Residue, then its C-alpha position, 0 to 999 in steps of 0.5 A: m523512463a515509464q512510471i507505475t502509481i503503486g497504492c499501499k494500504l499498509p499504514h508504515g508502508l515499504v522498502l522495496e529492493h531491486p531483486t537481481a541488481a545489487s546496485a539498485k538503490p531501494v525504493t520507499i511505497n508511502g503508505s496510508n498514513k501519506e496519504l495525500i487524499i485524507g481518508s482515501g486509505y492508501g498511500t501512493t508513490q511513482v515508481d519505475a515501470e520495470f523495477w516494479k515489474a521485475w519486484k513483482e515477479a520475484h514476489k509474486g507470494f508476497a502476502a500484501l501483493v496477494s490482499g491487495a495491500i499494495f497494488e498498482s496503476g498505470n497511472a496516477a489518475s487512475i489509482s482510485s479506481a484501482a483502489k476500489e477494487v482491494e478496498n474491501e480486503k482486509t490488510g489488518f492493521e486497519r483502524m480500530p473503530q471508535k466503539a470497538m468491543g469491551i473497551k469501556k472509558r475510565s469514567e465508564d467503571 
């Protein structure tokens, strides 16, 4: 079985189900909360290439796929370059900046 590396910028990851095979086990995609490289902003998961191809074709309009929140690379070595291509795409789940607008510490009230 050929494997493909999937990157996911969503903090919680995703559970993917095969679009046609009811007996296939769901695949859990690791999100950024399970990132292996601290500060990378994405988690990675090895997935069967045929499963991914079928899932991607069946869900080509899925917002996280279209926006680049989930992305693919042929192997684990090239996932960082694939991540650079989508690093400026926002998911809506980014961490808040340390000094968010309008937020004050209690001592500043």
